[in-house]
C-alpha positions in Angstrom: 71.9 51.0 -52.7 74.4 53.7 -53.5 73.8 57.3 -52.6 72.4 58.8 -55.8 74.1 62.1 -55.0 77.6 60.7 -54.4 80.2 61.7 -56.9 82.2 58.5 -56.5 81.8 55.7 -59.0 82.4 52.1 -57.8 83.7 49.3 -60.1 80.1 48.5 -61.3 79.3 52.1 -62.1 82.5 52.4 -64.1 81.1 49.8 -66.6 83.2 46.7 -65.7 81.7 43.2 -66.0 79.3 42.2 -63.3 80.8 40.6 -60.2 78.5 37.6 -60.3 79.9 34.4 -61.9 79.6 32.7 -64.2 78.6 35.6 -66.4 78.4 35.7 -70.2 77.5 38.3 -72.7 75.5 38.0 -76.0 75.9 40.8 -78.4 73.4 41.3 -81.3 73.3 43.7 -84.2 70.2 45.5 -85.4 69.2 42.6 -87.6 69.3 40.1 -84.7 72.6 38.5 -85.8 74.6 37.3 -82.7 78.3 37.5 -82.1 79.2 33.9 -82.9 82.1 33.6 -80.6 80.1 34.8 -77.6 77.2 32.4 -78.5 79.5 29.4 -78.9 81.2 30.2 -75.6 77.8 30.3 -73.8 76.7 27.0 -75.4 79.9 25.2 -74.6 80.4 26.5 -71.0 76.9 26.5 -69.5 76.8 22.8 -69.0 80.5 22.6 -68.0 80.0 25.2 -65.3 77.2 23.2 -63.7 74.6 25.9 -64.3 71.0 24.8 -63.4 69.2 28.2 -63.7 70.4 30.8 -66.3 69.1 34.3 -65.8 69.2 36.2 -69.2 68.7 40.0 -68.9 68.1 42.4 -71.8 68.5 46.1 -71.2 66.2 48.8 -72.5 67.6 52.1 -73.8 71.4 52.4 -73.2 74.0 54.2 -75.2 76.9 51.7 -74.9 78.2 48.5 -73.3 79.3 50.3 -70.1 75.8 51.6 -69.5 74.4 48.1 -69.9 77.0 46.4 -67.7 76.4 49.0 -65.0 72.8 48.0 -65.0 73.6 44.3 -65.0 76.1 44.7 -62.1 73.5 46.4 -59.9 70.6 44.1 -60.8 72.5 40.8 -60.5 74.3 41.8 -57.2 71.6 40.5 -54.8 71.1 37.1 -56.5 73.8 35.0 -54.8 72.7 36.1 -51.3 69.0 35.6 -52.1 69.5 32.1 -53.5 72.8 30.8 -52.0 72.2 27.2 -52.9 71.1 27.8 -56.4 73.5 26.9 -59.3 73.0 30.2 -61.1 74.5 31.6 -64.3 74.0 35.0 -65.8 73.8 36.5 -69.3 73.8 40.1 -70.2 72.2 40.8 -73.6 73.7 43.7 -75.5 71.8 45.2 -78.5 72.0 48.5 -80.3 69.7 50.9 -78.6 70.1 54.4 -77.2 69.1 56.7 -74.3 68.8 60.5 -74.5 71.4 61.7 -72.0 69.0 64.1 -70.1 67.1 61.1 -68.6 68.2 60.5 -65.0 69.0 57.0 -63.8 68.6 56.4 -60.1 71.7 55.3 -58.2 74.0 56.9 -60.7 75.3 60.5 -60.2 73.5 63.0 -62.4 76.8 64.1 -63.9 77.3 60.5 -65.2 73.8 60.2 -66.8 73.7 63.7 -68.2 77.2 64.0 -69.5 77.1 67.8 -69.3 77.4 68.6 -65.6 78.2 72.1 -64.5 76.4 73.7 -67.4 73.0 75.3 -66.7 70.2 73.5 -68.6 69.2 76.8 -70.3 72.8 77.1 -71.7 73.0 73.6 -73.1 72.2 72.7 -76.7 68.9 70.9 -77.1 70.8 67.9 -78.4 74.0 67.5 -76.4 77.1 65.9 -77.7 76.4 62.5 -76.1 72.9 62.3 -77.6 74.0 63.4 -81.0 76.8 60.7 -80.9 74.2 58.1 -79.8 71.9 59.0 -82.7 74.7 58.6 -85.2 75.6 55.2 -83.7 72.1 53.8 -83.9 71.2 55.5 -87.2 74.5 55.2 -89.2 74.7 57.1 -92.5 72.3 59.8 -91.3 74.7 62.4 -90.0 73.3 65.2 -92.2 69.8 64.6 -90.9 71.0 64.6 -87.3 72.8 67.9 -87.9 69.7 69.5 -89.4 67.6 68.3 -86.5 70.1 69.7 -84.0 70.2 73.0 -85.8 66.4 73.4 -85.8 66.2 72.5 -82.1 68.9 75.1 -81.2 67.5 77.9 -83.4 63.8 77.2 -82.6 62.3 79.2 -85.4 58.7 80.4 -85.0 57.4 79.4 -88.5 55.0 76.4 -88.7 56.9 75.4 -91.8 60.0 74.8 -89.7 58.1 72.4 -87.5 56.8 70.6 -90.6 60.4 70.3 -91.9 61.5 69.0 -88.5 58.8 66.3 -88.7 59.9 65.4 -92.2 63.5 64.9 -91.0 62.4 62.8 -88.0 60.5 60.5 -90.3 63.5 60.2 -92.6 65.7 59.4 -89.6 63.7 56.5 -88.2 62.2 55.0 -91.4 58.7 55.0 -90.2 57.3 52.4 -92.6 59.7 49.5 -93.0 59.0 46.8 -95.5 58.3 43.1 -94.9 58.3 41.4 -91.5 59.9 44.5 -89.9 56.4 45.9 -89.6 55.4 43.1 -87.2 58.4 43.8 -85.0 57.2 47.4 -84.6 53.5 46.6 -83.9 51.7 46.0 -80.6 48.5 44.9 -82.1 47.2 43.1 -85.2 43.9 44.0 -86.9 42.6 40.9 -88.7 46.2 39.7 -88.9 47.6 43.0 -90.2 50.2 44.9 -88.0 49.0 48.2 -86.6 52.1 50.3 -86.3 51.5 53.8 -87.7 51.6 56.2 -84.7 49.9 59.5 -84.9 53.1 61.3 -83.8 54.8 60.3 -87.1 51.8 60.7 -89.5 49.8 63.6 -88.0 50.4 67.4 -88.1 53.8 68.0 -86.6 52.9 71.3 -84.9 49.9 69.7 -83.2 51.9 66.7 -82.1 54.7 69.0 -80.7 52.1 71.1 -78.8 50.7 67.9 -77.2 54.1 66.6 -76.2 55.0 70.0 -74.8 51.8 70.0 -72.7 52.6 66.4 -71.5 56.1 67.5 -70.5 54.8 70.4 -68.5 52.3 68.1 -66.8 55.1 65.6 -65.9 57.4 68.4 -64.6 54.5 69.9 -62.5 53.7 66.5 -61.0 57.4 65.9 -60.1 57.7 69.4 -58.4 54.5 68.7 -56.4 55.8 65.3 -55.4 59.2 66.8 -54.3 57.5 69.6 -52.3 59.0 72.3 -54.5 55.6 73.7 -55.3 52.1 73.2 -53.9 49.4 71.1 -55.6 47.4 74.2 -56.4 50.3 75.8 -58.3 49.9 76.3 -62.0 52.0 74.3 -64.4 54.7 76.1 -66.4 53.7 77.2 -69.8 54.5 74.5 -72.4 57.5 75.2 -74.6 56.7 74.2 -78.2 60.3 73.1 -79.2 60.6 71.1 -76.0 57.7 69.2 -77.6 59.8 69.0 -80.8 62.7 67.4 -78.9 60.2 64.9 -77.3 58.9 64.0 -80.8 62.5 63.2 -81.8 63.0 61.2 -78.6 59.8 59.2 -79.0 60.3 58.6 -82.7 63.8 57.3 -81.9 62.3 55.0 -79.3 59.7 53.8 -81.9 62.7 52.6 -84.0 64.2 51.0 -80.9 60.9 49.2 -80.2 61.0 47.8 -83.7 64.6 46.8 -83.3 63.8 45.1 -80.0 61.3 42.9 -81.7 63.8 42.0 -84.4 66.6 41.1 -82.0 64.2 39.1 -79.8 62.7 36.9 -82.4 65.5 36.6 -84.9 68.3 36.6 -82.4 67.7 35.7 -78.8 64.9 33.2 -79.4 67.2 31.2 -81.7 70.1 31.2 -79.3 67.8 29.9 -76.5 66.7 27.2 -78.9 70.3 26.2 -79.6 71.0 26.2 -75.8 68.1 23.8 -75.4 69.8 21.3 -77.7 73.3 21.6 -76.1 72.2 21.9 -72.5 68.6 20.6 -72.2 68.6 20.5 -68.4 69.4 24.2 -68.0 66.3 26.2 -66.9 66.2 29.6 -68.7 64.7 32.7 -67.1 64.3 35.7 -69.3 64.3 39.2 -67.8 63.8 42.5 -69.7 63.6 46.2 -68.8 61.7 48.7 -70.9 62.3 47.8 -74.6 64.3 44.9 -73.3 61.0 43.5 -72.0 59.7 43.6 -75.6 62.9 41.9 -76.7 62.6 38.9 -74.4 58.9 38.7 -75.1 59.5 38.5 -78.9 62.2 35.9 -78.2 59.2 33.6 -77.3 58.1 34.0 -81.0 61.5 32.9 -82.1 61.8 29.7 -80.0 62.0 26.6 -82.2 59.0 24.3 -82.0 58.9 22.1 -78.9 61.4 24.0 -76.9 60.2 24.2 -73.2 63.3 25.3 -71.4 62.1 28.9 -70.7 60.8 28.5 -67.2 59.9 32.2 -66.5 59.8 35.6 -68.1 59.9 38.8 -65.9 59.1 42.1 -67.5 60.4 45.2 -65.7 58.6 48.5 -66.7 57.9 47.0 -70.1 57.6 49.7 -72.8 55.0 48.2 -75.0 51.2 47.8 -75.1 49.4 46.3 -72.1 47.3 44.5 -74.7 50.3 42.8 -76.4 49.3 39.3 -75.1 45.5 39.7 -75.5 43.6 37.4 -77.8 41.0 40.2 -78.3 41.1 43.9 -77.6 38.3 45.3 -75.5 37.7 48.3 -77.9 38.1 46.2 -81.1 37.2 42.5 -81.2 38.7 42.1 -84.6 42.1 43.0 -83.2 44.5 41.0 -81.0 47.8 41.6 -79.4 50.9 40.9 -81.5 52.1 38.4 -78.9 48.7 36.8 -78.1 49.2 33.2 -76.9 53.0 33.5 -76.7 53.0 33.3 -72.9 52.0 29.7 -73.3 55.5 29.0 -74.8 56.8 29.5 -71.2 56.9 26.5 -68.9 56.1 28.8 -66.1 54.7 32.3 -65.5 55.0 35.6 -67.4 55.4 38.2 -64.6 54.9 41.9 -65.3 56.2 44.4 -62.8 54.6 47.8 -63.1 54.6 51.2 -61.3 52.3 54.2 -61.3 55.4 56.4 -60.8 56.7 55.7 -64.3 55.8 58.9 -66.1 57.5 57.8 -69.2 54.9 55.1 -69.6 52.0 56.7 -67.8 52.0 60.0 -69.5 54.3 60.1 -72.6 53.8 56.6 -73.8 50.1 56.7 -74.5 50.5 59.9 -76.5 53.4 58.5 -78.5 51.6 55.2 -79.1 48.3 56.6 -80.3 47.7 55.3 -83.8 47.0 57.6 -86.7 43.3 58.4 -86.9 42.7 58.7 -83.1 41.9 62.4 -83.0 40.9 62.7 -79.3 42.1 65.9 -77.7 44.0 65.7 -74.4 43.7 69.5 -73.7 42.6 70.1 -70.1 42.8 66.5 -69.1 45.3 64.0 -67.7 46.8 62.4 -70.7 46.9 58.9 -69.1 43.2 59.1 -68.2 42.2 60.1 -71.8 44.5 57.8 -73.8 45.9 55.3 -71.2 43.2 52.6 -71.4 43.5 52.2 -75.2 47.2 53.0 -75.6 48.6 52.1 -72.2 51.9 50.3 -71.4 52.6 47.1 -69.5 55.0 48.8 -67.2 52.4 51.3 -66.0 49.4 49.1 -65.2 50.3 45.5 -66.1 49.0 42.9 -68.6 45.4 43.6 -69.6 42.6 41.6 -71.3 44.3 38.2 -70.8 41.9 35.7 -69.1 43.2 34.4 -65.8 45.8 37.1 -65.1 46.5 37.3 -61.4 47.6 40.5 -59.6 49.7 41.0 -56.5 51.3 43.8 -54.6 55.1 43.5 -54.4 55.1 42.5 -50.7 52.5 39.8 -51.3 54.3 38.5 -54.4 57.4 38.0 -52.3 55.6 36.1 -49.5 53.2 34.0 -51.6 54.0 31.3 -54.2 53.4 32.9 -57.6 51.2 31.0 -60.1 53.0 28.3 -62.0 51.7 29.5 -65.4 49.8 32.3 -67.1 50.2 36.1 -66.7 50.9 37.7 -63.4 50.9 41.4 -62.6 53.1 42.7 -59.7 52.6 46.3 -58.6 56.1 47.3 -57.8 55.4 51.0 -57.0 56.6 50.5 -53.5 60.2 50.4 -54.8 60.0 51.7 -58.4 59.4 55.3 -57.4 62.5 57.4 -57.9 63.5 59.6 -60.9 62.9 63.0 -62.4 61.3 64.2 -65.6 60.8 63.3 -68.3 60.9 59.6 -67.5 60.0 59.4 -63.8 60.8 56.1 -62.2 61.2 54.2 -65.5 64.8 53.2 -64.8 64.4 52.7 -61.0 64.7 48.9 -61.2 67.8 47.9 -59.3 66.2 46.6 -56.1 66.7 43.3 -54.3 62.9 43.0 -54.1 62.7 42.9 -57.9 65.6 40.3 -58.0 63.4 38.4 -55.5 60.5 38.5 -58.0 62.7 37.0 -60.7 63.7 34.2 -58.3 60.1 33.6 -57.3 58.8 33.5 -60.8 61.4 30.9 -61.7 61.0 28.9 -58.5 64.8 29.3 -57.9 65.8 28.4 -54.4 
């Protein structure tokens, strides 16, 4: 691993294509339509290149192609040495998502991830240039709304009416209630077959939501300072800053839209391409890998597989940013409800492996608060947010698949030694390596480890 404090970028960090070969890219738009030339090249060349096992990786939140290819370069790098006799091929999935530029990524210099190095945090605008540009890229035609949101975040007026206006603008930006099948792509659960996808953060009182997000951010920052030794465990947390909660509302609302988009691209885009590959190269074994919302994307690809396709031999989810009940037939707290992907793991001719880490504060603290559905009025004041909301609104990447009969659980070291189950859901506690990263997301992006590459190979029985 590279020194995270080093100012020098290598070839992979600069955004060039991964060094592994053969490598292909598949680019999808927000509606799941694929770049036809890239698809045709993959379909034509996979068999010609003698590929036996094809590893298909979907990124989570990234601002551009260079960010995604940096991730793919680092993650794919250990594969040839770990499986020297395997006939491997690699695919990087590119889809329109975004990352707020204040979120650190381990193994990349802070100046690269932040884009505003040398400027004190207190002197920076709440929405820096890179984040504003990313918002305009993923929400085209909404420049006026983005400008108004940025102005409110910079001015931070005291009036409650200003927060209400901020909430209204956020809802306009992300289109909170899409029509038709798009509602399913945003949902984690179904209640009597109807998608449940109205989060409290977008339908509740904006001032109250911002206060809760501000408290959550203060909790995460305090935990990181204690972990680093900067303060003692008995030290009081910093006072929550209300408009920091406003920025977090915007961040989480944006990610709500990315969550919906990931489902769309997975089912309407990647699933269909995997089906086409099964026709042109039926002997190629496909292994789907996804990080964060990319985990949601590859999971929804299972819904998009044509009937009878059995070429997907494994699915590995890395810090999956969606509900830990997504694959459940019945929810423990509501037997009328099910996960939106219940039964889909049976489309895999192999296991669904979920890597999770307690060091992922994006999923352990912020996600349950952002995912809470409208009508859940439980207060989190004075309590750990995860302990209050996590059981009902928790994420796969924090504590693994829940409420699916027969799910097996392993620590990372044991998973790499033992043969993983040949089918069903498998949880792997990856906290031993997925542990680095600062607030607000914690270790959410700390996934480029040879041990996790080893999990992918073990899940697919690639030797």
